[in-house]
Backbone bond lengths (Angstrom), bond angles and torsions (degrees), N, CA, C in turn:
res aa  C-N    CA-C-N  psi(-1)  N-CA   C-N-CA  omega(-1)  CA-C   N-CA-C  phi
1 M - - - 1.479 - - 1.511 109.62 -
2 R 1.309 114.78 126.55 1.492 121.48 174.71 1.529 108.33 -77.69
3 V 1.302 116.45 132.83 1.437 123.41 -179.33 1.558 109.47 -127.80
4 L 1.312 113.60 125.63 1.504 119.24 173.04 1.497 107.95 -103.82
5 A 1.322 118.67 126.86 1.422 123.09 175.48 1.553 109.21 -114.04
6 I 1.309 115.95 135.96 1.511 119.05 179.44 1.518 106.07 -134.23
7 D 1.343 114.28 148.29 1.461 121.61 178.52 1.495 109.44 -151.28
8 C 1.313 118.15 116.94 1.454 120.88 174.81 1.516 109.64 -139.37
9 A 1.356 115.21 37.05 1.465 118.61 -178.03 1.502 113.70 -84.73
10 T 1.324 119.54 -6.19 1.457 123.52 179.65 1.537 109.18 -129.93
11 E 1.298 117.43 -162.24 1.519 120.83 176.66 1.491 111.98 -68.57
12 A 1.327 118.44 -12.48 1.446 121.16 174.55 1.485 113.33 -92.55
13 C 1.348 116.87 145.79 1.450 122.45 176.58 1.522 106.28 -124.09
14 S 1.323 116.57 127.14 1.470 118.04 -174.33 1.515 109.78 -145.27
15 A 1.352 113.03 153.59 1.483 121.17 177.18 1.490 105.82 -152.98
16 A 1.354 116.97 138.34 1.451 121.80 -179.78 1.523 109.39 -146.48
17 L 1.341 114.15 147.62 1.473 121.84 -179.63 1.507 107.98 -115.60
18 F 1.363 114.73 132.04 1.442 121.33 -177.56 1.565 110.41 -123.85
19 D 1.318 115.55 147.07 1.394 120.24 164.80 1.543 107.45 -108.29
20 G 1.275 117.48 99.43 1.484 121.33 -167.51 1.508 107.45 70.18
21 T 1.358 115.30 -121.71 1.455 121.74 173.94 1.489 113.39 -98.23
22 Q 1.309 118.50 0.59 1.482 120.75 -178.76 1.543 109.53 -89.69
23 R 1.341 115.37 120.94 1.447 119.38 178.40 1.505 109.19 -74.57
24 L 1.331 114.92 126.49 1.430 121.67 178.73 1.560 109.99 -90.09
25 D 1.327 116.63 -39.93 1.467 120.99 -179.52 1.570 106.48 -168.51
26 G 1.339 113.66 159.35 1.457 115.58 178.18 1.470 109.88 -166.21
27 R 1.359 114.50 164.03 1.486 122.20 177.37 1.559 106.43 -136.99
28 C 1.327 114.89 146.53 1.450 120.35 171.09 1.491 108.63 -152.06
29 E 1.320 116.04 121.02 1.507 123.58 -178.77 1.490 111.60 -131.58
30 T 1.305 118.45 132.75 1.431 123.32 175.75 1.507 107.13 -88.45
31 I 1.334 117.47 104.11 1.449 121.02 -170.92 1.551 112.32 -117.54
32 G 1.320 117.55 -9.53 1.444 117.79 179.76 1.518 112.30 76.61
33 R 1.328 115.66 -75.17 1.439 123.81 179.74 1.564 108.67 -128.12
34 G 1.361 114.90 169.00 1.430 119.91 177.15 1.514 114.70 93.29
35 H 1.369 116.71 18.34 1.424 118.49 178.80 1.511 116.68 -60.17
36 A 1.310 115.62 -31.37 1.509 119.92 -177.85 1.509 107.90 -68.31
37 E 1.375 118.47 -34.13 1.435 119.36 179.60 1.549 114.09 -83.29
38 R 1.333 118.22 -22.54 1.472 120.11 -174.11 1.527 110.56 -99.76
39 L 1.309 122.86 -31.70 1.443 121.60 -170.97 1.492 114.03 -59.88
40 V 1.295 119.17 -51.98 1.476 120.33 -176.91 1.523 111.82 -63.76
41 P 1.375 120.71 -46.05 1.451 118.94 173.92 1.552 112.07 -58.78
42 M 1.305 119.49 -35.16 1.434 121.63 177.98 1.490 110.62 -62.73
43 I 1.325 118.62 -44.13 1.450 123.24 177.25 1.535 109.72 -61.91
44 A 1.270 116.52 -41.79 1.506 121.16 -178.15 1.551 111.79 -66.48
45 E 1.269 118.14 -19.94 1.454 123.30 178.95 1.515 112.05 -77.78
46 L 1.357 117.55 -14.24 1.454 121.29 -178.65 1.541 111.12 -80.99
47 P 1.326 117.62 160.88 1.492 120.00 177.38 1.553 111.91 -48.24
48 D 1.306 118.63 137.08 1.483 122.67 178.53 1.454 112.34 54.08
49 K 1.401 115.16 29.75 1.444 123.30 178.36 1.538 113.80 58.13
50 G 1.371 113.14 27.77 1.436 119.71 -179.69 1.500 118.06 79.77
51 H 1.346 116.86 4.27 1.450 121.97 -175.62 1.536 110.60 -51.61
52 A 1.315 120.76 129.83 1.401 122.68 -174.76 1.530 111.61 -148.26
53 D 1.334 116.43 161.22 1.494 123.94 177.46 1.506 110.54 -85.75
54 R 1.321 118.63 -21.31 1.406 124.30 -178.66 1.515 110.31 -141.10
55 I 1.333 118.57 141.61 1.469 122.92 179.68 1.566 107.52 -124.01
56 L 1.285 114.19 130.09 1.474 120.79 176.47 1.530 108.07 -110.61
57 V 1.314 117.41 133.54 1.426 119.16 -177.58 1.509 110.95 -141.17
58 S 1.365 116.45 144.83 1.460 122.35 179.32 1.535 111.43 -68.24
59 L 1.316 115.83 134.95 1.421 122.65 176.76 1.544 114.37 -97.10
60 G 1.360 117.11 -4.65 1.381 121.69 -175.46 1.544 110.27 98.90
61 P 1.353 117.33 -175.68 1.469 126.21 8.11 1.533 109.75 -79.22
62 G 1.299 113.41 166.46 1.462 121.09 179.01 1.549 107.31 166.18
63 S 1.295 114.23 -143.19 1.484 118.22 175.46 1.486 111.35 -67.40
64 F 1.360 117.91 128.61 1.478 119.76 179.99 1.499 107.56 -56.79
65 T 1.350 119.05 -47.44 1.446 122.22 -175.25 1.501 109.49 -64.89
66 G 1.338 117.07 -48.00 1.477 120.73 -178.82 1.523 112.64 -57.05
67 V 1.317 117.44 -43.64 1.463 121.84 -177.63 1.545 107.83 -63.49
68 R 1.344 118.78 -42.96 1.456 121.15 -178.92 1.525 112.68 -67.33
69 I 1.378 115.77 -36.67 1.456 119.67 178.51 1.541 109.26 -64.68
70 G 1.301 118.72 -43.63 1.416 120.97 -178.23 1.566 112.69 -66.28
71 L 1.302 115.78 -40.05 1.469 121.62 -179.54 1.574 107.34 -68.17
72 A 1.298 117.64 -44.32 1.513 118.82 -178.66 1.523 109.43 -62.95
73 A 1.319 119.90 -39.53 1.447 121.83 -178.85 1.505 108.82 -67.51
74 A 1.353 119.01 -45.22 1.447 123.56 -178.67 1.540 110.14 -60.62
75 R 1.357 115.26 -44.95 1.467 118.29 -177.96 1.584 109.21 -63.03
76 A 1.360 114.42 -46.42 1.430 117.45 -176.99 1.523 113.75 -62.96
77 L 1.363 116.37 -42.27 1.475 121.10 176.64 1.515 110.13 -64.67
78 G 1.301 117.83 -42.84 1.443 122.20 -179.03 1.513 109.87 -59.77
79 L 1.286 116.66 -42.23 1.499 118.70 -179.79 1.502 110.31 -69.58
80 A 1.332 117.77 -43.33 1.464 121.33 177.64 1.504 114.26 -61.06
81 W 1.317 116.76 -40.80 1.451 121.37 -174.59 1.552 113.93 -94.05
82 G 1.308 115.36 -13.10 1.480 119.80 -171.36 1.481 111.00 68.57
83 A 1.321 115.95 35.66 1.452 123.21 -175.88 1.535 110.64 -96.60
84 Q 1.342 117.11 148.60 1.397 120.66 173.91 1.571 110.56 -74.96
85 V 1.301 116.34 135.31 1.478 119.33 -177.59 1.524 108.03 -117.83
86 L 1.352 114.30 123.77 1.493 121.95 -179.83 1.518 108.91 -125.85
87 G 1.353 113.88 149.05 1.412 117.11 177.89 1.535 113.63 -109.89
88 Y 1.300 116.27 166.34 1.459 122.90 174.70 1.506 111.21 -145.59
89 P 1.326 118.47 150.56 1.474 121.54 175.88 1.540 113.14 -70.74
90 T 1.308 116.14 134.52 1.480 119.58 -178.57 1.486 113.66 -53.83
91 L 1.337 116.92 -47.21 1.447 120.76 -173.10 1.517 110.25 -68.83
92 E 1.325 119.36 -24.19 1.446 122.26 175.95 1.534 110.01 -64.29
93 L 1.346 116.84 -40.18 1.460 120.07 179.83 1.541 110.80 -65.73
94 V 1.334 115.13 -43.55 1.468 118.48 176.61 1.536 112.93 -59.64
95 A 1.313 115.04 -41.77 1.512 119.56 177.48 1.563 110.00 -63.57
96 A 1.383 115.65 -43.42 1.414 117.98 -178.96 1.513 112.33 -64.51
97 R 1.348 114.40 -39.68 1.467 118.85 178.24 1.487 111.02 -61.98
98 S 1.340 120.80 -38.39 1.412 124.03 -175.77 1.574 111.36 -68.60
99 R 1.389 113.98 -24.72 1.464 117.99 -179.36 1.512 111.22 -95.24
100 E 1.326 120.00 12.99 1.459 121.12 -172.59 1.553 112.57 -57.04
101 T 1.334 116.52 -42.36 1.490 120.32 -174.20 1.522 112.15 -93.99
102 S 1.302 117.58 -27.39 1.451 119.93 -178.42 1.523 110.56 -157.87
103 P 1.327 118.18 136.21 1.484 120.00 -179.75 1.493 113.70 -70.99
104 H 1.307 119.06 132.28 1.467 122.25 177.86 1.526 108.04 -158.70
105 A 1.278 115.81 156.09 1.501 120.24 172.04 1.516 109.78 -71.75
106 V 1.310 114.96 145.24 1.471 118.37 -172.48 1.540 109.28 -145.84
107 T 1.360 116.25 142.44 1.399 121.38 168.98 1.521 108.41 -103.68
108 V 1.303 119.12 120.95 1.478 119.65 179.31 1.526 110.01 -93.53
109 C 1.304 115.22 132.73 1.491 120.48 -175.57 1.519 105.82 -132.46
110 M 1.359 115.40 114.76 1.446 120.65 -179.72 1.531 111.05 -123.09
111 N 1.302 115.69 162.13 1.461 118.91 177.54 1.527 112.22 -65.80
112 G 1.291 115.76 123.56 1.481 118.43 -177.42 1.525 114.90 -105.24
113 G 1.356 114.89 -1.27 1.451 118.50 -177.25 1.478 113.18 82.60
114 H 1.317 115.12 157.14 1.485 122.90 179.20 1.533 111.99 52.19
115 G 1.350 116.49 35.54 1.406 120.04 175.70 1.498 116.33 80.30
116 E 1.375 116.35 1.63 1.478 121.65 179.71 1.522 111.86 -100.30
117 Y 1.342 111.37 168.90 1.495 117.48 178.89 1.522 108.14 -125.70
118 F 1.361 114.65 138.44 1.487 118.62 168.52 1.517 108.32 -80.06
119 V 1.312 117.60 125.39 1.473 121.58 -173.37 1.506 109.37 -130.80
120 Q 1.359 116.69 134.87 1.426 122.50 174.87 1.526 110.12 -152.33
121 N 1.309 116.41 142.51 1.461 121.10 -177.84 1.530 111.43 -103.70
122 F 1.341 117.15 144.20 1.439 120.49 -178.04 1.549 107.51 -134.07
123 A 1.313 114.92 140.22 1.483 121.20 177.30 1.516 108.84 -77.85
124 A 1.377 116.16 170.05 1.441 121.22 -177.36 1.518 114.13 -58.74
125 D 1.370 115.38 -27.75 1.481 118.16 -178.53 1.498 110.56 -88.90
126 G 1.303 117.83 3.35 1.493 122.07 175.55 1.503 111.81 96.02
127 T 1.302 119.50 -2.92 1.483 121.77 178.99 1.505 111.86 -67.00
128 A 1.320 117.77 130.30 1.494 120.94 175.16 1.500 108.62 -69.07
129 Q 1.334 116.20 131.77 1.424 121.05 -175.70 1.553 111.53 -97.57
130 D 1.276 114.88 -12.82 1.516 121.22 177.44 1.459 108.75 -158.53
131 A 1.322 116.72 175.25 1.454 121.08 176.36 1.527 109.96 -84.76
132 V 1.323 115.75 154.84 1.436 121.80 176.48 1.511 110.92 -65.87
133 R 1.315 116.81 136.28 1.497 120.12 -176.93 1.547 106.23 -133.39
134 S 1.292 114.21 147.76 1.430 122.07 172.07 1.564 108.96 -100.58
135 L 1.393 115.18 114.11 1.477 118.40 -166.43 1.526 109.07 -130.52
136 P 1.331 117.55 149.07 1.447 120.96 166.31 1.524 108.49 -63.91
137 P 1.364 117.47 156.27 1.505 118.04 -177.85 1.529 113.44 -53.31
138 A 1.312 119.56 -41.59 1.496 120.78 -177.68 1.495 110.65 -61.19
139 E 1.335 117.26 -38.83 1.441 118.77 178.39 1.544 114.50 -77.96
140 A 1.318 114.07 -26.13 1.468 119.74 174.31 1.489 111.05 -65.16
141 V 1.338 118.16 -35.06 1.440 123.53 178.09 1.539 108.96 -60.90
142 V 1.333 117.43 -42.85 1.447 122.02 -178.80 1.552 110.64 -68.20
143 A 1.345 113.88 -37.81 1.438 121.22 -174.02 1.545 115.15 -74.43
144 A 1.389 114.63 -24.36 1.485 117.78 -177.74 1.484 111.33 -73.83
145 R 1.346 116.62 130.85 1.432 122.02 -171.91 1.577 113.09 -107.41
146 H 1.295 115.51 -16.56 1.463 120.70 -168.48 1.534 115.17 -123.57
147 D 1.322 112.29 154.75 1.482 118.77 179.89 1.516 114.12 -73.45
148 T 1.342 116.69 -24.82 1.472 119.00 178.02 1.551 106.40 -98.70
149 I 1.320 114.17 129.79 1.458 121.27 -179.79 1.505 108.92 -123.81
150 A 1.306 119.69 131.37 1.471 123.21 -177.42 1.551 108.16 -126.07
151 G 1.353 113.94 148.15 1.450 120.05 175.86 1.499 110.88 132.69
152 N 1.326 116.11 177.09 1.501 117.63 -178.79 1.505 112.36 -81.21
153 R 1.331 121.00 1.49 1.455 122.63 169.88 1.533 111.17 -122.52
154 A 1.323 113.66 20.03 1.485 118.27 -178.70 1.542 111.74 -62.53
155 Q 1.309 117.72 -46.03 1.461 120.42 -178.64 1.530 112.20 -62.59
156 A 1.345 115.62 -38.86 1.478 117.86 -179.29 1.467 110.15 -65.22
157 L 1.344 119.00 -42.37 1.462 122.72 -179.64 1.525 109.63 -69.55
158 A 1.324 118.68 -41.46 1.451 122.15 177.10 1.521 111.29 -58.90
159 D 1.361 117.64 -41.37 1.448 120.73 177.17 1.528 112.01 -62.24
160 L 1.312 117.65 -37.07 1.430 120.55 -179.72 1.568 110.81 -72.20
161 L 1.335 115.23 -31.85 1.489 118.91 -177.86 1.538 112.11 -81.45
162 G 1.327 118.35 -19.54 1.418 121.07 175.91 1.541 115.23 96.19
163 D 1.313 116.62 -165.99 1.473 119.96 -173.45 1.527 113.64 -64.37
164 G 1.359 114.03 157.66 1.422 119.66 175.51 1.488 115.39 90.15
165 R 1.367 119.03 -3.16 1.408 120.65 -179.81 1.569 109.65 -95.13
166 I 1.325 114.28 145.15 1.493 118.99 177.39 1.498 107.79 -107.03
167 A 1.347 118.64 121.05 1.434 123.47 -179.65 1.508 111.34 -102.81
168 L 1.311 118.66 125.76 1.497 124.77 178.19 1.529 105.41 -112.84
169 D 1.317 117.24 109.91 1.438 123.19 178.32 1.511 109.65 -79.82
170 L 1.357 115.87 93.67 1.450 122.19 -174.56 1.528 110.90 -127.13
171 L 1.295 114.56 144.75 1.478 122.63 170.88 1.551 108.08 -112.95
172 P 1.319 120.05 154.20 1.420 119.31 171.00 1.514 112.42 -60.58
173 D 1.323 119.97 135.12 1.410 124.24 -176.63 1.490 109.27 -140.11
174 A 1.318 115.74 122.56 1.511 122.29 -174.13 1.540 109.61 -64.41
175 N 1.303 119.03 -17.99 1.473 121.57 176.62 1.522 112.44 -63.34
176 Y 1.384 117.87 -19.97 1.423 121.91 -179.50 1.497 113.41 -103.12
177 A 1.372 118.47 10.30 1.412 121.66 -175.25 1.529 114.11 -59.25
178 Y 1.289 114.44 -25.22 1.538 117.88 179.40 1.493 112.05 -64.12
179 L 1.311 116.47 -15.98 1.502 120.24 178.48 1.541 113.27 -76.77
180 L 1.315 115.66 -14.72 1.494 119.34 -175.75 1.528 107.02 -77.58
181 P 1.322 114.89 129.64 1.498 117.22 174.69 1.515 112.14 -70.96
182 E 1.305 114.24 151.08 1.508 120.90 -176.03 1.582 108.29 -56.34
183 T 1.283 117.18 -31.38 1.467 120.59 -174.40 1.535 111.70 -69.96
184 R 1.326 117.73 -15.64 1.463 121.37 -179.29 1.560 112.39 -94.32
185 L 1.324 115.83 -2.21 1.463 118.79 175.79 1.497 110.32 -92.90
186 T 1.326 116.79 144.65 1.448 122.57 -177.10 1.488 113.89 -137.81
187 R 1.321 115.15 148.39 1.445 121.17 175.75 1.527 113.48 -79.91
188 D 1.335 113.00 -16.15 1.472 120.21 177.40 1.551 109.85 -73.88
189 L 1.270 118.95 107.12 1.473 122.17 -176.17 1.506 112.33 -95.27
190 S 1.303 118.26 27.23 1.460 120.15 176.18 1.534 110.36 -73.23
191 P 1.333 117.26 131.27 1.450 118.15 -178.49 1.554 112.48 -61.65
192 I 1.324 115.93 147.54 1.469 121.78 174.66 1.533 106.63 -106.51
193 Y 1.334 114.75 103.13 1.479 117.81 -174.54 1.518 111.93 -88.81
194 G 1.347 118.81 -24.78 1.478 118.42 173.61 1.497 114.38 82.72
195 R 1.326 117.51 -19.05 1.443 122.66 177.45 1.489 109.51 -156.27
196 G 1.275 119.14 166.87 1.465 124.95 -179.51 1.507 111.22 -67.99
197 P 1.329 116.99 162.79 1.488 120.73 178.73 1.503 110.83 -67.21
198 D 1.319 115.37 149.84 1.460 120.79 -179.25 1.566 110.33 -70.49
199 A 1.352 116.66 -38.50 1.427 120.29 -179.60 1.510 110.01 -78.31
200 K 1.336 115.69 140.06 1.418 122.96 177.73 1.498 109.74 -107.18
201 I 1.359 116.47 141.14 1.495 119.74 178.04 1.484 107.39 -72.79
202 P 1.333 118.75 125.83 1.449 120.21 179.70 1.529 110.91 -63.45
203 Q 1.281 116.33 136.21 1.423 123.09 176.35 1.522 113.09 -82.56
204 P 1.317 119.17 140.08 1.485 117.84 177.76 1.545 111.89 -61.06
205 R 1.319 110.47 139.97 1.465 114.74 179.51 1.525 110.20 -76.91
206 E 1.289 114.12 147.75 1.461 118.11 174.71 1.513 111.38 -74.68
207 P 1.259 116.20 139.96 1.520 117.83 -177.45 1.524 109.36 -62.55
208 R 1.285 112.97 144.23 1.487 118.03 175.33 1.489 112.18 -68.94
209 K 1.339 113.99 141.54 1.429 119.69 179.54 1.500 109.81 -91.01
């Protein structure tokens, strides 16, 4: 089965094509912004223009815009190709990538925006030990359970925790999607935002007396 994996939920933009678990080709670029302009050409650079029987896409949390771009591209390609589209949580991919060479428990810490971190703990077998949360740094220190920390805010959290922590500066990368267990893939393509929306719905004003 040909599998196309795409991830643009963070400052990284990536796409990879697999035959089963064997990676045929892939791209990963840290671009910050411009995912909408780069993602589709990146997919087109893959063998057979990335054509696949199954598409895996990041659900977040991460950049609100990036998550929506990835989901829109996956849905459109799935419809055009008649391919199955499945989602996966962004932090799960970072955790899986951190365990590539050796199994270990890990705390994933990613940029959550507004000075907060997305934090989630994973056991050595990859099982999520809690739900992802968006926390201020002081609360992230309390939430972190493990000595190994992975993610684009791993070093910042490790510095707050003190000596003895191992920081792995990792971004989600579709080239490592083969590490995700089948049980972590879902047909539910609802975005995982990890925190409430920034915009607040205006409340009706009370009539003047």
